[in-house]
Backbone as a ProteinNet text record, in pm:
[ID]
protein_1_A
[PRIMARY]
XXXXXXXXXXXXXXXXXXXXXXXXXXXXXXXXXXXXXXXXXXXXXXXXXXXXXXXXXXXXXXXXXXXXXXXXXXXXXXXXXXXXXXXXXXXXXXXXXXXXXXXXXXXXXXXXXXXXXXXXXXXXXXXXXXXXXXXXXXXXXXXXXXXXXXXXXXXXXXXXXXXXXXXXXXXXXXXXXXXXXXXXXXXXXXXXX
[TERTIARY]
83	0	87.9	193.8	283.8	353.6	386.8	452.4	359.6	234	136.2	121.2	124.6	111.8	233.1	354.8	475.1	474.4	426.4	416.3	318.9	209.7	110.5	171.5	248.6	312.9	415.9	492.2	593.5	529.8	422.4	358.1	292.6	241.9	183.8	292.3	406.3	517.6	568.4	575.8	619.7	521.6	394	293	304.5	330.6	346.6	470.7	580	701.1	677	601.5	569.8	486.3	390.3	306.7	390.2	483.6	569.2	664	698.1	782.5	708.5	576.7	498.3	476.4	472.4	456.2	569.5	605.3	709.9	652.6	737.6	695.4	587.8	588.2	490.3	359.4	345.7	221.2	212.7	315.5	315.3	361	319.5	353.7	501.1	573	714.9	729.7	850.9	880.5	845.4	882.8	852.2	701.4	630.7	484.6	416.3	470.2	414.1	430.5	546.3	570.2	476.1	455	364	221.1	180.9	46.3	28.7	129.9	123.4	106.2	180.4	168	29.1	-24.9	-159.9	-265.1	-252.5	-347.8	-337.3	-215.2	-194.9	-257.4	-238.8	-298.1	-450.9	-505.4	-650.8	-703.3	-634.8	-675.8	-671.3	-567	-555	-669.5	-703	-814.1	-945.9	-965.9	-1088.6	-1095.2	-983.5	-979.9	-1012.2	-952.9	-980.9	-1127.1	-1186.3	-1328.2	-1415.1	-1385.9	-1464.2	-1448.9	-1328.9	-1307.1	-1386	-1385	-1461.4	-1611.1	-1657.4	-1799	-1839.6	-1758.1	-1787.1	-1782.6	-1688.7	-1679.9	-1803.9	-1849.2	-1970.1	-2091.4	-2102.9	-2214.4	-2210.8	-2093.8	-2081.5	-2117.4	-2070	-2095.9	-2244.8	-2314.3	-2456	-2547.3	-2499.3	-2586.5	-2551.3	-2436.3	-2398.3	-2356	-2416.5	-2384.5	-2280.9	-2160.5	-2053.9	-2051.8	-2150.4	-2152.7	-2236.7	-2284.8	-2357.9	-2257.3	-2285.6	-2203	-2295.7	-2240.6	-2321	-2255.5	-2330.7	-2278.5	-2393.2	-2363.4	-2452	-2389.8	-2458.6	-2403.9	-2443.3	-2564.2	-2616.7	-2684.7	-2658.9	-2733.4	-2740.8	-2862.9	-2882.4	-3017.6	-3061.4	-3186.1	-3309.2	-3294.6	-3409.6	-3412.4	-3297	-3294.5	-3167.9	-3177.5	-3062.1	-3070	-2965.2	-2966.1	-2842.7	-2859.8	-2747.5	-2788.3	-2710	-2738.3	-2688.6	-2747.8	-2710	-2736.1	-2641.6	-2658.1	-2612.3	-2661.1	-2615.9	-2536.5	-2405.2	-2319.8	-2335.7	-2385.8	-2404.2	-2530.1	-2626.5	-2750	-2783.5	-2720.8	-2735.3	-2880.2	-2964.5	-3103.1	-3194.6	-3148.7	-3231.8	-3234.1	-3352	-3367	-3328.2	-3252.9	-3205.4	-3299.2	-3340.4	-3417.1	-3317.9	-3343.3	-3252.2	-3326.5	-3260.2	-3316.1	-3228.9	-3294.5	-3224	-3232.9	-3118.6	-3110.8	-3042.6	-3097.3	-3033.6	-3008.7	-2883.3	-2840	-2881.8	-2878.9	-2912	-3059.4	-3145.2	-3290.2	-3342.6	-3426.1	-3485.1	-3572.7	-3558.4	-3637.5	-3734.9	-3683.2	-3769.9	-3700.1	-3779.1	-3727	-3786.9	-3706.2	-3754.8	-3664.1	-3711.8	-3635.3	-3549	-3424.2	-3333.8	-3367.1	-3447.4	-3487.9	-3500	-3445.7	-3447.4	-3333.2	-3352.2	-3247.6	-3118.8	-3006.8	-2874.3	-2781.7	-2806	-2721.9	-2574.9	-2547	-2408.1	-2329	-2393.6	-2326.8	-2301.2	-2398.8	-2382.1	-2272.9	-2271.5	-2170.1	-2029.9	-2019.8	-1889.5	-1844.7	-1929.4	-1893.7	-1912.8	-1985.6	-2006.5	-2125.7	-2214.3	-2334	-2369	-2438.6	-2477	-2606.2	-2681	-2806.3	-2817.3	-2907	-2915.3	-3015.4	-3111.4	-3218.1	-3179.6	-3081.6	-3029.1	-3025	-3086.6	-3078.3	-3189.3	-3168.3	-3271	-3264.3	-3381.2	-3392	-3490.6	-3441.7	-3526.7	-3549.5	-3669.4	-3696	-3651.8	-3566.3	-3519.6	-3634.1	-3659.3	-3766.3	-3730.5	-3829.4	-3804.5	-3725.7	-3604.6	-3513.2	-3492.6	-3479	-3453	-3311.8	-3294.4	-3158.9	-3075.5	-2946.9	-2856.1	-2714.9	-2626.5	-2488.3	-2402.2	-2443.5	-2364.3	-2423.8	-2345.6	-2387.1	-2486.7	-2573	-2654	-2575.3	-2597.7	-2531.5	-2635.4	-2620.1	-2710	-2635	-2703	-2647.4	-2754.1	-2712.8	-2804.2	-2756.5	-2853	-2822.7	-2900.7	-2832.2	-2899.2	-2953.5	-3077.7	-3143.3	-3115.7	-3061.6	-3027.2	-3103.3	-3179.7	-3249.5	-3169.6	-3156.7	-3084.8	-3165.2	-3101.5	-3167	-3292.1	-3296.4	-3416.6	-3518.7	-3485.9	-3572.6	-3611.7	-3537.8	-3567.7	-3490.8	-3378.1	-3297.1	-3277.9	-3272.3	-3243.6	-3130.7	-3039.2	-2927.7	-2920.4	-2856.5	-2835.3	-2686.5	-2655	-2517.1	-2506.4	-2417.3	-2406.4	-2359.9	-2424.4	-2392.6	-2321.6	-2200	-2125.9	-2082.4	-2033.5	-1984.4	-2095.8	-2076.1	-2167.6	-2154.4	-2267.9	-2267.4	-2312.7	-2239.5	-2275.4	-2330.2	-2429.7	-2487	-2541.6	-2559.2	-2614.5	-2749.2	-2828.9	-2960.3	-2961.5	-2978.9	-2985.7	-3130.4	-3150.9	-3288.8	-3358.6	-3483.7	-3566.9	-3713.2	-3802.8	-3946.5	-3990.8	-3930.2	-3969.8	-3944.7	-3833.7	-3796.4	-3800.9	-3858.9	-3860.8	-3927.7	-4030.2	-4104.5	-4076	-3969.6	-3936.3	-3902.5	-3953.1	-3930.1	-3786.7	-3731.2	-3595.4	-3589	-3696.1	-3703.3	-3782.9	-3736.7	-3804.1	-3838.4	-3756.2	-3778.5	-3904.4	-3947.5	-4070.4	-4195.9	-4181.6	-4297.7	-4309.1	-4209.4	-4210.7	-4287.7	-4340.2	-4417.6	-4330.6	-4201.3	-4108.8	-4065.6	-4151.6	-4116	-4105.1
-118	0	124.9	122.7	235.2	256.2	145.3	151	213.6	178.7	234.6	384.4	426.6	568.8	646.1	587.4	653.1	661.8	555.2	557.5	664.9	680.2	781.9	920.5	941	1072	1098.9	993.8	1009.8	1044.3	973.8	1001.9	1139.4	1180.7	1314	1419.6	1396.6	1491.3	1496.2	1380	1377.2	1453	1436.3	1508.3	1657.9	1698.4	1840.2	1894.8	1814.7	1859.5	1872.3	1776.3	1785.8	1909	1937	2055.7	2181.5	2180.3	2296.4	2311.3	2199.3	2207.1	2273.2	2258.1	2319.3	2467.4	2505.4	2646.5	2685.5	2809.7	2860.5	2887.7	2940.7	2971.7	3080.3	3165.8	3274.2	3231.9	3104.8	3054	3068.1	3123.2	3137.8	3008.1	2990	2870.3	2873.6	2764.4	2758.3	2721	2728.5	2692.9	2546.5	2460.1	2317.5	2294.8	2360.3	2346.7	2402.3	2513.3	2571.6	2480.8	2415.6	2320.8	2202.5	2152.1	2039.4	2078.7	2199.2	2248	2265.1	2317.7	2334.9	2201.6	2099.6	1966.8	1908.4	1927.5	1877.6	1948.3	2079.2	2153.6	2113	2090.1	2045.2	1907.2	1816.5	1682.3	1690.9	1777	1795.7	1849.2	1947	2003.3	1897.6	1817.1	1710.2	1610	1574.1	1480.8	1540.3	1670.7	1735.8	1736.2	1763.2	1762.7	1623.2	1521.4	1383.9	1347.7	1392.7	1367.8	1433.7	1559.3	1630.2	1563.3	1520.2	1451.3	1320.7	1246.1	1120.7	1148.4	1251.9	1288.3	1328.4	1410.3	1451.5	1332.9	1243.7	1125.2	1038.5	1018.5	937.2	1005	1136	1210.5	1200.4	1222.5	1216.5	1078.8	975.8	839.6	807.8	853.5	819.1	910.6	1027.9	1122.5	1147.2	1105.3	1125.5	992.3	958.2	832.1	860.1	813.4	836	729.2	642.4	533.1	563.2	685.4	720.1	744	684	704.5	738	807.4	840.4	948.1	996.6	1099.4	1174.7	1296.4	1373.9	1364	1299.3	1278.4	1387.7	1440.7	1541.4	1650.6	1774.9	1888.4	1992.4	2020.5	2122	2189.4	2266.3	2342.3	2253	2123	2033.9	1924.3	1864.1	1754.8	1758.8	1695.2	1667.1	1517.5	1444.3	1298.7	1248.8	1135	1074.3	943.2	901.1	777.8	790.9	712	715.5	579.8	536.5	411.4	433.9	348.8	344.1	215.6	227	108.2	28.2	91.2	17.4	-67.9	-33.6	-111.1	-115.4	-207.7	-213.8	-227.4	-291.2	-311.6	-193.2	-95.6	19.7	121.6	173.4	280	412.9	491.8	619.6	731.1	814.5	934.9	1043.6	1107.9	1210.4	1343.1	1449.2	1583	1663.5	1741.6	1826.9	1971.6	2037.9	2181.1	2249.7	2362.6	2444.3	2581.3	2623	2747.9	2755.5	2643.2	2639.9	2637	2632	2628.4	2487.9	2437.9	2305.9	2303.2	2197.3	2181.1	2064.6	1946.4	1827.9	1716.5	1614.4	1494.7	1372.5	1269.8	1143	1030	909.8	790.5	751.9	715.3	671.1	526.6	505.9	370	349.8	442.9	426.6	335.4	264	171	243.1	192.7	241.9	122.3	40.9	-78.2	-43.3	77.5	117.6	125.9	171.3	181.6	42.3	-47	-184	-254.8	-236.1	-299.5	-249.2	-125.3	-69.7	-116.1	-193.4	-246	-147.6	-40.3	60.9	29.3	-61.6	-95.9	-242	-302.1	-442.8	-462.2	-355.2	-365.1	-243.6	-251.6	-147	-36.3	-59.6	38.9	140.3	224.7	322.6	463.8	485.8	614.5	710.2	836.7	939	1037.8	1090.8	1193.1	1297.7	1419.2	1530.8	1619.5	1670.2	1771.2	1905.6	1973.3	2104.8	2204.5	2283.6	2383.2	2486.6	2557.4	2661.1	2772.6	2791	2888.8	3006.3	3124.7	3239.5	3233.7	3272.9	3275.8	3382.7	3355.9	3454.1	3427	3521.5	3509.3	3418	3395.7	3310.9	3170.7	3079.1	2939.7	2919.7	2821	2767	2651	2621.2	2508.1	2408.1	2283.3	2175.6	2084.9	2050.8	1958.1	1856.8	1732.1	1626.4	1580	1557	1513.8	1387.2	1292.1	1172.6	1206.6	1172.3	1199	1082.8	1113.1	1009.6	1036.7	938.2	948.8	871.3	927.8	859.1	737.6	650.9	527.2	552.1	662.9	693.6	772.9	801.4	872.2	1011.5	1066.3	1201.2	1307	1270.5	1367.2	1318.3	1415.1	1384.9	1474.5	1415.8	1492.8	1471.7	1565.7	1556.6	1537.5	1438.4	1411.4	1430.5	1519	1547.3	1422.8	1399.1	1285.6	1339.1	1296.4	1340.9	1486.3	1537.5	1674.7	1770.4	1896.2	2000.6	2012.4	2022.9	2041.4	2183.3	2248.3	2383.2	2375.8	2459.3	2462.8	2602.2	2631	2760	2738	2841.4	2837.6	2946.3	2902.5	2997.4	3041.3	3162.9	3209.4	3126.9	3088.2	3019.9	3045	2986.1	3006.1	2955.8	2850.2	2787.7	2878.7	2949.7	3025.2	3177	3225.1	3368.6	3446.5	3390.2	3459.8	3403.2	3330.3	3272.5	3383.7	3370	3470.6	3462.4	3577.3	3581	3508.4	3514.3	3440.2	3311.5	3229.6	3108.4	3013.5	3008	2915.4	2949.2	3074	3111.7	3081.6	3071.6	3051.6	2911.6	2826.9	2694.2	2590.5	2625.5	2530.1	2432.3	2461.8	2371.1	2420	2487	2542.2	2435.1
0	0	0	83.6	91.6	-42.7	-111	-240.3	-345.6	-342.3	-437	-415.7	-290.7	-258.6	-310	-294.2	-343.4	-496	-563.1	-710.3	-757.1	-686.4	-722.8	-707	-597.8	-577.6	-686.8	-725.1	-829	-963.4	-1000	-1128.2	-1126.3	-1013.8	-1001	-1016.9	-956.6	-967.4	-1111.3	-1178.8	-1319.4	-1408.5	-1384.3	-1461.8	-1441.4	-1315.2	-1284.7	-1355.7	-1356.8	-1424.4	-1574.6	-1633.1	-1776.5	-1804.5	-1720.1	-1737.5	-1721.6	-1625.6	-1607.4	-1725	-1793.9	-1913	-2028.5	-2034.5	-2140.7	-2114.3	-1987	-1951.7	-1859.7	-1863.3	-1775.1	-1636.7	-1550.1	-1414.2	-1412.6	-1514.6	-1519.2	-1585.5	-1624.4	-1682.3	-1834.3	-1897.1	-2043.4	-2109.5	-2234.2	-2310.1	-2347.9	-2317.2	-2352.5	-2499.9	-2548.6	-2688	-2712.9	-2620.6	-2635.1	-2634.5	-2544.4	-2537.2	-2661.5	-2713.5	-2835.9	-2955.9	-2964.3	-3073.5	-3065.5	-2944.7	-2925.1	-2960.9	-2917.2	-2949.1	-3100.1	-3167.1	-3312.7	-3383.9	-3339.2	-3400.7	-3378.3	-3258.1	-3230.1	-3315.4	-3330.3	-3413.7	-3560.4	-3606.7	-3744.2	-3765.8	-3670.9	-3681	-3679.6	-3596.6	-3591.5	-3725.1	-3781.2	-3910.6	-4020.1	-4020.4	-4119.1	-4104.6	-3982.7	-3959.2	-4008.5	-3988	-4035.9	-4188	-4253	-4399.9	-4452.9	-4393.7	-4437	-4416.6	-4308.9	-4284.2	-4390.6	-4425	-4526.2	-4663	-4698.6	-4826.6	-4830.6	-4722.3	-4717.5	-4729.5	-4664	-4670.7	-4812.2	-4877.3	-5014.8	-5110.9	-5090.5	-5177.3	-5164.4	-5042	-5020.7	-5082.6	-5068.7	-5127.3	-5278.9	-5338.3	-5484.5	-5538.1	-5471.3	-5517.8	-5515.1	-5412.6	-5401.7	-5483.4	-5524.1	-5592.7	-5738.7	-5783.1	-5922.3	-5981.3	-6092.7	-6158.2	-6266.5	-6245.8	-6342.8	-6452.5	-6453.5	-6549.7	-6673.1	-6689.7	-6811.2	-6923.2	-7037.1	-7156.3	-7271.7	-7369.1	-7485.4	-7567.8	-7665.2	-7755.6	-7819.9	-7857.2	-7944.8	-8083.2	-8174.4	-8308.6	-8405.7	-8390.1	-8482.6	-8401.5	-8438.5	-8383.4	-8493.8	-8536.5	-8639	-8617	-8713.2	-8700	-8699.3	-8728.7	-8738.8	-8633	-8605.2	-8507.1	-8421.7	-8304.8	-8219.6	-8192	-8231.9	-8222	-8148.6	-8083.3	-8014.5	-7949.7	-7851.5	-7779.2	-7635.5	-7546.6	-7405.1	-7341.5	-7257.9	-7182	-7038.1	-6950.6	-6812.4	-6798.9	-6794.1	-6790.4	-6661.3	-6556.4	-6431.9	-6435.3	-6521.5	-6538.4	-6687.7	-6758.8	-6905	-6952.1	-6874	-6916.4	-6891.6	-6815	-6779.7	-6892.9	-6920.5	-7019.8	-6955.3	-7027.4	-6976.4	-7021.9	-6927.4	-6960.1	-6998.8	-7112.2	-7163.3	-7174.2	-7131.7	-7145.5	-7240.5	-7326.8	-7421.7	-7375.9	-7377.7	-7349.1	-7466.9	-7509.5	-7612.3	-7550.5	-7557	-7493.6	-7347.5	-7278.8	-7137	-7105.5	-7207.1	-7186	-7213.3	-7120.8	-7136.5	-7261.1	-7341.3	-7463.6	-7449.7	-7415.1	-7408.2	-7332.7	-7298.8	-7232.3	-7299.2	-7315.6	-7370.3	-7325.7	-7344.2	-7310.4	-7430.9	-7405	-7511.9	-7545.4	-7650.2	-7686.9	-7837.5	-7914.6	-8060.5	-8103.7	-8213.9	-8259.9	-8300.6	-8250.9	-8289	-8306.4	-8411.3	-8432.1	-8456.7	-8506.3	-8529.1	-8398	-8292.8	-8162.8	-8106.4	-8121.4	-8074.9	-8155.5	-8286.7	-8372	-8338.1	-8292.1	-8254.3	-8116	-8047.5	-7916.6	-7802.5	-7825.5	-7721.2	-7632.2	-7678.6	-7601.5	-7624.6	-7527.1	-7535.3	-7613.7	-7636.3	-7712.5	-7803.9	-7900.1	-8001.6	-7968.9	-7882.7	-7858.7	-7750.4	-7784.3	-7689.2	-7747.1	-7861.2	-7928.9	-7890.7	-7921.3	-7903.1	-8019.1	-8055.8	-8160.2	-8110.3	-8092.5	-8053.4	-8174.8	-8186.9	-8289.2	-8231.8	-8305.5	-8261.4	-8273.3	-8169.6	-8180.8	-8287.9	-8334.2	-8434.9	-8367	-8414.3	-8355.2	-8449.7	-8396	-8483.3	-8539.7	-8663.5	-8719.2	-8647.2	-8633.2	-8573.3	-8622.1	-8596.9	-8644.9	-8558.2	-8435.3	-8346.5	-8338.7	-8283.6	-8272.1	-8158.6	-8176.7	-8067.3	-8008.2	-7880.6	-7815.7	-7769.5	-7815.6	-7773.9	-7677.1	-7567.5	-7469	-7432.1	-7420.3	-7374.1	-7237.2	-7148.4	-7012.3	-6980.3	-6917	-6866.4	-6728	-6705.8	-6578.1	-6483.7	-6367.5	-6268.2	-6139.9	-6094.5	-5965.9	-5862.1	-5742.1	-5634.8	-5590.5	-5514.6	-5472.6	-5390	-5317.1	-5239.1	-5321.7	-5448	-5543.3	-5495.6	-5401.2	-5354.7	-5431.3	-5487.8	-5561.5	-5704.8	-5793.1	-5933.1	-5978.5	-6053	-6106.3	-6256.2	-6322.7	-6466.2	-6491.1	-6573.3	-6612.9	-6763.1	-6805.6	-6948.7	-7023.3	-7137	-7222.9	-7345.9	-7367.6	-7485.1	-7473.1	-7583	-7588.2	-7630.8	-7601	-7646.7	-7797.7	-7865.7	-8011.5	-8043.1	-8129.9	-8173.9	-8315.7	-8340	-8474.4	-8501.8	-8629.4	-8671.8	-8737.1	-8732.9	-8796.9	-8904.2	-9028.5	-9140	-9159.1	-9206.8	-9228.9	-9336.9	-9310.8	-9409.4	-9373.5	-9449.5	-9426.6	-9290.5	-9245.8	-9119.3	-8998.5	-8998.8	-8880	-8896.5	-9006.2	-9032.4	-8919.1	-8859	-8753.6	-8613.2	-8599.5	-8468.2	-8369.2	-8249.7	-8145.4	-8094.2	-8061.6	-8006.7	-7871.1	-7795.5	-7668	-7691	-7782.9	-7829.2	-7715.6	-7609.5	-7499	-7420.6	-7425.4	-7356	-7436.3	-7566.6	-7653	-7709.7	-7684.6	-7748	-7668.3	-7550.5	-7470.4	-7394.7	-7379.2	-7313.3	-7176	-7104.2	-6973.5	-6869.3
[MASK]
+++++++++++++++++++++++++++++++++++++++++++++++++++++++++++++++++++++++++++++++++++++++++++++++++++++++++++++++++++++++++++++++++++++++++++++++++++++++++++++++++++++++++++++++++++++++++++++++++

């Protein structure tokens, strides 16, 4: 019992000496204590960064499907055509949305025949194509930009995200009878709100 009491006093004295090593007699942080504190703060910051990266990775994985593949093959004043597949679920039909100059145009399921894509080994089945009719657009000197997005619903079906399929296609619209009276704000008048 006496030995245990002496050990407790010794460890208490050692702890006091360690604490006094971190601070001087006047209670200020010593150089050694400051270095130790800096290392602890750095380790804490690193742990926080790793936690945030892990959290973002888990969020991205569950909310964005990186397995959509496809292409926009044609974009002109009349049609926008391409194909889209979900490589993680080959049998699932992909919903595709078309945007022109950032304005929503239409949505449809990619289920048109595209035997050329299947023959090239890019897809396991041929019915993965889509064809959108381009709305009547006013002619202008600059290009229009067409983008197709695959619609992805999360597993809980509460969130939906859009993943771009293929590259952006640019096209021009030349004046003709079809578009002579097209409104400059075509997205407001085309019924695609």
